[in-house]
C-alpha positions in Angstrom: 0.0 0.0 -0.1 3.2 2.1 0.4 4.1 1.6 -2.5 0.9 2.5 -4.3 0.5 5.7 -2.5 4.3 7.2 -3.4 3.2 5.9 -7.0 -0.4 8.4 -6.9 -0.6 10.7 -4.6 3.0 11.6 -3.7 4.2 11.8 -6.4 1.3 13.5 -7.9 1.7 16.1 -5.1 5.5 16.5 -5.8 5.3 17.1 -9.8 2.2 19.9 -8.6 4.7 21.7 -6.1 8.1 21.0 -7.7 7.7 25.2 -10.1 4.9 26.5 -8.1 5.1 29.3 -5.0 3.8 28.7 -1.6 0.2 29.7 -2.5 0.5 26.5 -5.4 2.5 24.5 -3.1 -0.2 24.8 -0.9 -3.1 23.5 -2.7 -1.2 20.9 -4.5 -0.8 19.8 -1.2 -4.9 19.8 -0.2 -5.7 18.4 -3.7 -3.4 16.1 -4.2 -2.4 14.5 -0.9 -5.4 15.5 0.9 -7.4 14.7 -1.6 -10.1 18.1 -1.3 -11.2 20.3 -4.2 -9.6 23.4 -4.9 -12.8 25.8 -3.6 -13.2 23.1 -0.7 -14.9 24.9 2.1 -12.8 23.0 4.4 -9.6 24.7 3.1 -8.0 27.3 5.5 -5.8 29.0 3.1 -5.3 32.3 4.9 -4.4 30.3 7.9 -1.8 28.3 6.0 -0.3 30.4 4.5 0.2 32.6 7.7 1.6 29.5 9.8 4.1 28.4 6.9 5.3 32.0 6.3 6.0 32.2 10.1 7.3 28.5 10.1 9.7 30.1 6.7 10.9 33.5 9.0 11.4 31.3 12.3 13.3 28.7 10.7 14.9 30.8 8.1 13.8 28.4 5.8 15.2 29.5 2.2 15.3 26.4 0.1 16.6 27.1 -2.9 17.6 23.4 -3.8 15.9 21.1 -6.9 13.2 18.3 -6.2 14.8 15.3 -8.4 11.6 13.3 -8.7 13.5 11.0 -11.5 10.9 9.4 -14.0 8.5 10.8 -12.2 6.2 10.6 -15.8 6.5 6.8 -15.2 6.1 6.5 -12.0 3.0 8.8 -12.3 1.6 6.4 -15.2 1.7 3.4 -13.0 0.5 4.6 -10.2 -2.5 5.6 -12.6 -2.9 2.5 -13.9 -3.0 0.8 -10.4 -5.6 2.8 -8.9 -7.9 2.9 -11.9 -7.5 -0.9 -12.2 -10.7 -3.0 -11.3 -13.7 -1.7 -10.5 -12.9 -1.1 -7.0 -9.8 0.9 -6.7 -9.5 1.5 -2.6 -10.2 -2.5 -2.5 -7.2 -3.3 -5.0 -4.6 -0.8 -3.1 -5.7 -2.6 0.1 -7.0 -5.8 -0.3 -7.6 -7.7 2.8 -4.4 -9.8 2.8 -2.6 -6.6 4.1 -1.3 -6.8 7.3 -0.1 -4.1 9.8 -3.6 -2.6 9.2 -6.3 -3.5 11.7 -9.8 -2.6 12.4 -12.1 -3.3 15.2 -15.0 -1.5 16.4 -15.9 2.3 17.3 -17.4 0.5 20.8 -16.0 -1.9 23.0 -18.1 -4.2 25.7 -21.9 -4.9 25.2 -23.6 -3.0 22.4 -26.5 -2.9 20.2 -27.2 -1.5 16.6 -30.0 1.0 16.7 -29.6 1.9 13.1 -28.8 -0.2 10.1 -27.8 0.8 6.3 -28.6 1.9 4.0 -32.0 2.0 5.8 -32.7 2.5 9.5 -33.9 -1.3 9.6 -31.6 -2.4 6.9 -34.5 -2.8 4.1 -36.8 -0.7 5.9 -37.3 2.7 6.9 -35.9 6.2 6.3 -32.7 6.3 4.5 -29.4 6.0 6.8 -26.2 6.0 5.4 -24.3 4.6 8.4 -24.5 2.2 11.3 -25.9 3.4 14.7 -24.0 1.9 17.6 -25.1 2.1 21.5 -23.5 0.7 24.2 -25.8 -1.0 27.0 -24.6 0.9 29.7 -24.5 4.2 27.5 -23.9 7.9 29.2 -22.5 10.9 27.4 -19.2 11.5 29.9 -18.0 7.8 31.1 -16.0 5.5 29.6 -18.8 3.2 29.3 -19.8 5.6 26.0 -16.1 6.2 24.6 -15.9 6.1 21.3 -13.0 4.2 19.7 -11.3 4.7 15.9 -11.5 1.6 13.8 -8.0 2.3 12.3 -5.0 4.0 12.7 -5.4 7.8 10.6 -5.0 11.2 10.9 -7.8 13.8 12.1 -9.2 15.4 9.2 -12.6 17.1 10.3 -14.1 18.1 14.0 -17.2 20.4 13.4 -21.1 20.7 14.2 -24.1 19.7 11.9 -27.8 20.2 11.9 -28.4 16.3 11.4 -24.7 15.2 12.6 -24.5 16.8 15.5 -21.0 16.8 16.7 -19.0 14.9 14.4 -15.3 13.9 14.0 -14.0 13.0 10.5 -10.7 10.7 10.6 -8.9 9.5 6.8 -7.8 6.0 7.6 -4.6 4.7 6.6 -6.3 3.0 3.5 -7.3 6.9 2.7 -11.3 6.3 3.2 -12.7 8.5 5.4 -14.2 7.8 9.1 -17.4 9.5 10.1 -18.6 9.5 14.0 -21.1 11.7 14.7 -23.4 12.5 17.8 -20.9 13.2 20.2 -22.5 15.2 23.5 -20.1 18.9 22.7 -17.0 19.1 20.6 -15.5 19.2 23.9 -15.8 15.9 23.8 -14.3 14.9 21.2 -10.6 14.7 22.6 -8.5 14.6 19.4 -8.0 17.5 17.1 -7.9 18.4 13.3 -4.1 17.0 12.5 -3.8 14.2 14.9 -2.6 10.6 14.3 -4.9 8.5 15.6 -4.3 4.6 16.4 -6.9 1.8 16.0 -8.7 1.7 19.3 -7.7 5.1 20.1 -10.2 6.7 22.1 -11.7 10.0 19.6 -15.1 10.6 21.6 -18.0 9.6 23.4 -21.6 8.9 22.0 -24.2 11.4 22.2 -27.8 12.7 21.2 -26.8 15.7 19.5 -28.5 16.7 16.0 -30.9 14.7 14.4 -30.3 11.6 17.2 -33.3 10.4 19.3 -31.3 8.2 21.9 -27.6 8.6 23.0 -25.1 6.7 20.4 -22.4 6.8 17.9 -23.4 7.1 14.0 -20.5 5.7 11.5 -20.1 5.7 8.0 -17.5 5.8 5.7 -16.5 6.8 2.5 -13.8 5.9 0.1 -13.6 9.1 -1.8 -14.7 11.9 0.1 -15.5 13.7 3.6 -18.8 13.9 2.3 -21.3 11.9 4.2 -24.4 13.7 2.8 -27.7 11.4 1.1 -26.2 9.8 -1.6 -22.7 11.3 -1.4 -20.4 9.8 -3.6 -17.7 7.4 -2.2 -20.0 6.5 0.7 -20.1 2.7 1.5 -21.6 0.2 3.6 -20.0 0.1 7.4 -21.0 -3.9 7.1 -18.4 -4.7 4.5 -15.1 -2.7 6.0 -15.7 -3.6 9.7 -14.7 -7.3 10.0 -16.4 -7.3 13.8 -19.2 -6.8 13.0 -21.4 -9.3 13.6 -22.2 -11.8 10.6 -26.1 -11.8 11.5 -26.2 -8.3 11.2 -25.5 -8.7 7.2 -28.2 -9.9 5.1 -26.7 -12.4 2.6 -25.4 -11.4 -1.1 -25.8 -7.7 0.1 -24.1 -4.7 1.7 -27.0 -4.4 3.8 -27.1 -4.2 7.9 -30.2 -4.5 10.0 -30.7 -2.6 13.2 -31.4 -5.4 16.2 -32.6 -5.3 20.0 -30.3 -8.1 20.6 -27.1 -7.1 22.7 -23.6 -8.2 21.1 -20.4 -8.5 22.9 -17.2 -6.8 21.1 -13.9 -8.6 21.1 -11.6 -8.3 24.6 -8.7 -8.4 22.1 -9.6 -6.0 18.9 -5.8 -5.6 17.9 -5.6 -8.9 16.3 -8.5 -8.7 13.8 -7.9 -7.6 10.4 -8.9 -4.8 8.0 -11.4 -5.7 5.7 -11.4 -3.1 2.6 -14.7 -1.5 1.3 -16.5 -2.4 -1.4 -18.2 -0.1 -3.5 -22.2 -0.2 -3.2 
């Protein structure tokens, strides 16, 4: 996977930055490495540029060298061929046979699935592009309601919305984006944008903000962007991604996850479960 990243996002970023000024370099980083659009509102251009200029001043950075990318066109072409090969590029780049990356669940202990995918009851009910996890003993501030990252990654968004309430988005190790919604407050999300996180790390709390009818965490997954609105491009079923999700919750030959009043219990050893890459809907 690291080789594929070097051949795709990394080399594309360096190519775009090679002869660019500061503004162009910041744009190249956001567009080619972080995967956000040039005019995406989440880009903090003024703040980032101010920080870069201050760092340049403090450390007297006046690099006047040359970045040798070697045969960058060949590398880029190879990377594009790899990334575009097959119906699901994310699965091909990070298959389930890759060792090192692991994925558990966003909660621990006893829990219920109170909202399924792609509808609240799975196959029926209102549209619901994620899975709701509710621990049996749930509050909004105790350790029994801790929310955990399902993969190593980096925090890319921490904000509030009318529907999701207080939420955090983490870019997973495989390049997908995980959404954890309904935290009781922004302060209850104990990580910040730019933080590196580990699989199984406490990142937030279950809550009931936004359009939530009970205390829980809404977990969503997008293989392409940080957009989690209805029908957003790249949204996939968490059931195809989380190996620890009980198989009885999955409709056979489908990406559907059903809700259930049954109590399930997470494995006590979350770290040994391999990550299963998502598949397209």
